[in-house]
N, C-alpha and C positions, 0 to 999 in steps of 0.2 A: 313246591308239589306240582307234579304234572297235571293234575286234575284241576288245579286253581293258581295258575301262574300269576295271576293279578294280585294274589294275596301277599306277595313278597315285595317289600320296599325297602330300599337302603336309604338311611336318613342320618343327618347330623346337624349339629349347631355350632357355629364357631365365631369368633371375633375376627376382625381384620388382622391379618398377619399370622393367624394361627395355624397350626397343623392339627387336624383333627381325624382320628382313625375311625374307620368303620370295619365290621367283620362280616363277610358273607361265607356261609357253609353250603356246600353242595353235596347232597346225598345221590349217588349214582344207582339208578334203578336197573342199569345194564352197564356193560364194559363201554367206556368212553375213550376214544383215541384222539389224539392231536387236539386236546381240548385247550381253550384259551378264554380269558375274560378280557373284554375290550370295552372302551369308551364309545359307545355308538353315537351318542348324541351328548355333546357338551352341555353342562347345566347352564341354563339361560334364565334371566329374569327380565321379562319383556324384551328389550333389544339389547340388553347387556349381558354377554356371556361370560362364563369363567373360562380362561384359557385352558386348552386341552392338558398342558403340562401342570395344572394345578390338581390334577386327579393321577394319583400314583397307585397302580395296581400291582399287588405282589401275592405270590403263593406261599402259604405258611408251610414251613418244612419241620420235621421232627427229628430229634437227635437223642441218642441215649446219654444222659447227663448224670453223673455222679451226684448223689443226694447231699453230700457235703464234701468239702476239700480234704477231710480227714478220714472219711469212711473207707471201707476196703472196696476194691474195684468192682466186686460182684454186686454192690449195691447201687442201683441206679434207677432212674425212671426214663421211659421212652416218652418224650413229651414235645409238644409244639415249642420250638426254640427260636427260629428266626424267620424273617419275611424275604423271600428270595424274589429278585427280579424275574417276572413271568416269562415263561416260553411255553410253547406247545408241550403238553404232557398227557399221560393217561390217568384215568381213575377207575379202578376195578369195580365190578358190580357190588353193591351193598357196602361200599367204602365211602367215607365222608372226607371231603377236602375243604379246608378253610382258605379263605383269601383275605389279605389285609390290605384295605383300600383307604388311603390317606388323601384327605382334601387339604391343600395348602391355600389359604385365602389371600390373595395379593392385598398390599396395604392399603390401597385406595379404592377397594370394591365397594359399590353402593350397597347399602343395607337392603335386605329383602330376602325372598325365598326363590331359589334357583332349582329348577328341575331339568332332569336329563335322563339318560338311560345307558345302562350297561347291557352287553350282549354276551351270552354264554355261547361260544361257538365250538362246534366239532369240525375241524378243518375249515372249510369255507361256509358251512351252513350254520345258521343261527338256530339253536335248540331251545333257548329260553331268553326272555327279555326281563330286565330287572330295573324298574324305575329307581331314580336317584333324585333325592331331594336334600338341598343343603340351604339352611337358614343362616344367613349372615347378620350378625348383630350390629347395631349402629355405633359401635365404639372400637377402639383399639387398646389392647391391654398395655398398661404402663410396664416398664421394666421392673424387675424385683427391687424391692426396697430393703436395705439393711439385712440382706441375706445372701450368703455365698453358697452356691451349689457348684461343685467341682469334682472332677474325675482325676484320680491319680494317673499320671502319664510318665512312664519310664522308658524312654528310648534305649535300644540295646547299646547304643553308643552315641557319641556326640554327633549332632547332624552337621556334617562337614560339606557334603556335596549338595548340588542344586536339587537332586532327587530327594535327599534326606530332608531338606528344607520344606520341599513341597509335601512330603509325608506329614510332617508337623502341622503345617497349615491346613491340609485336608482333615486331620484329626481334630484340630481345633474348630474348624468350621462345622464338623459333624457334631461336636459337642455343643456349640452355640445353637445350631439348628434343633437340638433336643433339650433346649432351655437352660443350658448351663451358662453361668456368667463368670466362673472362676475355674482355675486349674491348679492341681498340685503337681509341680514340676520336680521330677526325681533325677537330677543330674547335679554333680558337684561343679564349682566354679572352675572354668578352664580358660580365663582370660589371662594372657600373658602379663606379668608384673614386671615394671622396671623402675629404677630409682632407688634411693636409700631411705629406709624408714626413719622418721615418719613421713617424709615426702616421697610419695610414690605415684605412679600412674598405672592404670589398668587399660589394656587395649580390648575394648569391647567389640570392635568391628566384626570379629569372626567368632565371639564368644557364644556358647550354646545359650546363655541367658538372654542375650540381645536377639538371637534368632527366635527363641520362644516368645519374647515380648513382641517382636514384630508380627508374628502369627497371631498372637493374642489380639492386638489391635485390628488386624486385617480381618479376623474372624467376626469381630463385632461384640465380643465379650467385654464386659464393663464393671466387673466386680474386683475383688482383691486377687493378688497373685501369691499362692502359697509356695514358697520355695524350700523343698526338702533337700538341703545341700550337703548334709553330713557335716563337713568342716571345711573352712576356707584354706587350711593351713598345710595340706600335704606338700604343696611346692616349695615352701620356705620354712616350715616349722622346725626342721632339723638343723637348720643353719643358725637359729636364734639361741643365745647363750643362757638365758635365764627366763623365769616367768614374767618379769617385767617387760622384757623385750618381746616376748610372745604377745602380751596384751596389747603393747603399743602397735605391733604389726597388725593384729587382728583388727583393732579399732581403726587403723588407717585404711585397711581393705574394705571394711563395712562402710566407713564414711564415703569411700570413693564410689562404692555401689549406690548408696543413697543419693549422692550428688549426681551421679549418671541418671538415676531415675527421675530426678527432677528435671534434669536437662532435656531428657528425651520424652518427658511426660508419661512415663510408665505408670501403671496403676500401683496402688499401695502394695508393697512387698511385705510379706509376713514371712519371717525367718523360722524354719524348723531345722535345728541341728539334730542329726541322728534320728532314729526311729524307734518308737516303742521301747525306750530304755529300761522302764520297769520290767520288761521281759528279759533284759540283758543287763543286769545290775552292775557288771563290772564297767559299764560305760558312764555311770553316773559322774565320776570325777571330770570326764572330757566334756560332758553335757554341762556341768556347773560352770566350767572354764568358758565355754562357748557363750552361754547365757550372759555371764558376767561382762564379757567383751561386746556383745551385741547391745546390751542395755547402755553400756558407757557411750556406744556410738549413737544412741538415740533410736535403735531400731525397734520394730514390733515383733515380739517373740511368740512362738506357738510350740506345743508338744502334744503328742497323741498318746493315749492310754496311761496317762499320768494324772492323778487326782490327789487331793490333800490326805486322804486316809486310804490305806490299802490293807488287805488281809494277808499280804505276802510277808516275807521274811523281814526282820528288823533292819537289815541292810538295805532293804528296798524303802521302808519308811524313812530311814536317815537321808537317803539321797533325795527323796521327795520333799522332806522338810528344808533341805538346802536349796532345791531348785525351784519349787513352786512359787516362792515370792517373785521370782525373776521372769515368770511366764505371763504373758498377756491374754493369750487364747488357750483354753483347754479344749482339745478334741478328744472326746470320749465315746466308747461304745455304749449306746443306749442299751439298757436291759430292763425287763419288766420287774426284776428283783435284784438286790445287790448281788454281784457276782465277783467283779474285779475290784470294786470299790466298796468300802464299808458304808458309805452313804447311800440312800435311795436316790433316784433321779430327781425327785421333787426337792430333796435336800441339797443336792449338788446345784440345782438350778437357783435355789434361794441363796446359797453361799456365794455362788459365783456373782450374782447381782450385788450382794452385799459388799464384796471386795472390789467391784467395778471391773471384773474380768469378763471376757467374752467366752461363751460356750458354743462349740460346735459339736456334731456328732458324726461318726462314720461307720460304715459297714454294719448297719443296725439290723440287717437281715442275716447276720452271722457270716458275711462275706460269701454267701452262696452264689453259684453261677448257674442255677437252674431258673426256670421261668416262674418265679414268684411274683406274677404280675400286680396282685393286690398289695403285696408287701411294698413293691416299688412305688406304686402309685400313692398309698398312704403315707409311707415314710418321708416322701418329697413334698406331700401337700398338706393334709388335714392334720398330720402329726404335729405341725407347728402351732396348730390352734386347739390341741388337746393334751396328750401326754408330753408333748415337746414345747409347750409354751415356755418361752424364755430362751430357747436355742436360736443361734443366729446363722448357722450353717450346716452343710452336710456334704461330706466327701466320701466317694466310693472307689474301691479297689476293683477292677482298674480297667482302662478302656480297651486295650487289647493286649493280652499277656497270656502265654500258654507254652506248652512243650509239645514237640512233635506236630502233628496235624491239629489245627483248630477244630477239626470236624470228628475227631476220635478223642473222647475224654479218658481213654483207657491206656495211652501210650505215654504216660508221664503223670505230672501232677495236674490238678483241675484247671481247665482252660477258662479264663475270664474274657469273654469276647463280646463287646458291645456292638461291633459291626463286622460280620463276617466277610473276609476277602474272597475273591474268586478262587475256585480250585477246579478248573474245567476238566482236567485230564483224570486225576485219581478218584475224585469224589463227585465229578460232574456237577458241580455246584456253582451257581451264579453269584452266590454271596448276598449279603443284604443285612439290615439292622436286626439285632435280637429283639425279641419281644418285650423283655423286661426294660431294655433301653427306650422302646416306645412308651411303655408303661411309666417309666420315670418322668418323661416329658409330660404326660398326662397329669401326674402329681404336681409337678411345678407350675403347670398351667392352672390346676385348681387353687394353688397359693396366689398365683397372679390375679385370678378373679376375686379371691378373698381380699387381697390387699388393695386392688381397685375400688372394691366396695367400701372398705375401711376409710379410704382417702375421702370418697364422696360423703360418708357419714360425718367425717370431720369438717368437711367444708360446708355442710348443710346445717350445722349445729345452729348457727346465727341467722338462718334463713327462715322467716315465719312461715312463708308459703310452703316450705318443703320439710319443716321441722317434725310434724306428725308422721309423715311417711319415712322419714329418717329414723325416728324412734322405733316404728314398727319394723323396719328393716334390720335395725341392730338387734331387736328381740329375736327376729327370725334367724339371723346369723348365729347368735348365741345358742338357739335351740338346736341348730344343726350340729354344732360342736358338742353340745352336752349329750346328743343322742348317740355319740360313739361310746361303746360300752368299755370304759377304761377298766373296770373290775375283771371283766372276762379276759382282756389282754393280759393283765397282770397274773391272772390265775392260770392261764393255759399257755403263755408264751415264755421263752427264755429270753429272746430278743424281740424281733417282729417277724415271725416266720409263718408261712401259710401252712394250713393243716387240712388234711381230707376230712370230709363229712363222717366217713366210716372207714376204719382200717382195722387189720388184725393179722393174724398168722395161720396158715394151714397147718394140718397135723404134721407135715414134713418140715415145718419151720419157714416155709415160703411167706414171705410178707405180701399183703395185698392192700389195695385202697380203692375206694370208689366215691362218686359224687363230686361235689364242687371241691376246688383246691383253693381255699380262702383264708384270709386273716380272721381270727375270732374276735372281732370288734363290734359285732352286732349289725354291721352293714353288709349288704350284697353288692355285687358288681353294678346292679342297677342304681343302688342308692347314690353312688358317686355322681352318676350322670344326672340323676334327679337334683341332687344338691347343686351341682354346677349349674343346671338350668334355673333353679331358684335364685341363686346369687345373681346370674346374668340378667334375669327378669328385674331384679331390684336395682341393679345398675342402670338398666334402661329406663326405669321408672324415675329414678333420682336424677338422671341427666337431662330430663326433658325440661 
């Protein structure tokens, strides 16, 4: 506010190595031209400053996004969508412009409070100063434990050129920088096959899977690698005389891939043949054949949208009965009430654990491409300590996929864009990360804080000097999880979708909404930050 500029302060708390966002909203009391936000004074703690590149300042841009991928094109929300690389711009009188400011704390930053200053400039003239305060915690968050977070990544074609390979590496690095430790790779096997079955060789040097694995390692991801490969057999399947020869050939190919994975020290490969077969029941015989061959070769198998019991046709249940025993990892759409599967999520979790199966979830905000920030943060963080207890992974469709322009949601199907590319000519857009992409990282960081504390609690159980503090911390952590209103989620949600505080229709049928756009789980946006701070304080106390 112009009459009290000192009342505004931008502040955050973060662990070493963490990315932590802040939001500054500017309300223009007059027309502003050539406006920019700059880091005027780098945050400093005594004599130790944060480097200027640790502060990333972006302008929040709005797009008209369809409310679901299935709804008619006339139904959309004009909403904050992505954070663009900042450049001089104008803000009209009585308009509000938001800015997304991210602090990336270097790995070896000393703990303490760092203060600096942002400047709001109109041309070369500073019209407002905004104090900046960053508290760095005295610890580094450990990598995720026993949990895979991945994005489905489907290149348009095999990455054959150096430019194609760089695009894959850039995408994987962006995923890693947003907290992901896994990827779901959507390309078939294209390695040339030589020799006579069962003695064969695969040339992996130029194969897409090897390119993906190299990028995986270079990016720093350290989870499992989910390979959605469809089938290995298009190259040679038609040449095989019978089912026995087919199985022998498939096992030889799978074994060669697993041997190459050991040789090159690839991450664990989880094999997914075909995609969502219960929605395409004619593919069940092919899925069954693939799973049998994979298991015979000793591979880890996965399938999505397939569970033990279905409310679909008998032919689907028959296929499930045959395939389910051969599946190691079930990737299912979480829903507040049974929709696709007869069992509730709690029953699914119980049965998966009893069978020794691994449970992942995917697209649990109904695969929407709108800015459901709280859905993204909750589903990748506190979900795993509340309604999603027992789940060990989360995959989302998709990193960057759309039709026509990525900045126009009405020239084809819905655009799923985690990082908007530049479009300087037509849309005059500098590009940048989607806000729900940023929110997903916040949720993953929430889980990292929780897991970090849980490790400390386990390590201090036998320490008499810290036992009482550990017991109190465990009680507090359990209280945070139990404060999530699971009943409200189950009563008001289908999946995990945000809802407006108030909504309705005008007499002419026009829909309207107002208030906050949040997940109905009893928490506010501020609750997440308060919970994070509580967990961080307990980590600091137990680490002393």
